[in-house]
N, C-alpha and C positions, 0 to 999 in steps of 0.2 A: 390823842389815842396812840397807842404803841404798836402801830401796824408793822413797822420795820422789825420790832422785836418778835412779834407773832410770826412773821414770815421767816425770820432767822431760825427760830426754834422749830418751826414746822419743817424746814428743809433738813433738819437733822434727824427727823423721824423716819421710821421704816414706811414703806408704801402702804402697808395695812393700817398703821397708826395714823398716817396722813389722811386716809379715807375716813377713819373715825372722827378726826378733827373736822373734816369737811361736813360729815353727817351732823355733827354737833352744831356747827355754825348754821347749817340749814334749819335744824330744829329750833335754834334760838330765834332765827328770823321769822319762822312760821309762828312761833309762840308770840312774838312781839306783834306781828301783824294781826293775829287773831284777837289779842287783847285790845287792840286799837279799833278794829272794825267789827267786833262782835256786838251785834245789836239784836235784841229780841223784839220782834214786831209781829203783828198778825197772830198772836198767840191764840186768839179765839176764832180765827178764820175757819169757818166751816164747823165750829164746835158749838155755837150758840143755836139752840134748837127752838127756843121759845122766849118771847118777851111779852109781858103783859101789856094790854092796850093802855092802861093807866100808869105806865112806868114812870113818866115824867111828872105825874101829879104828886103834890105833897100829901103824905099820909095825914089822916085826921089828927092823930096824936101829936103832930108837929105844927099844926096850923096856928096854935096859940103863940108860937115863937116867931112867926112870920110877921 
């Protein structure tokens, strides 16, 4: 990685531009972290209102395939 080059170029920037570079670096880190850790779980938590008593039973129309 070209860390030395990044630092060299950043030192030549104005204070305002340096802040923008820092903001962009933090944005990239947050984006990378989000893509790695983003998991969708418990999507139905609290949303399932009713489940039929015979939910696990095989429907009659499929019994011939069992």
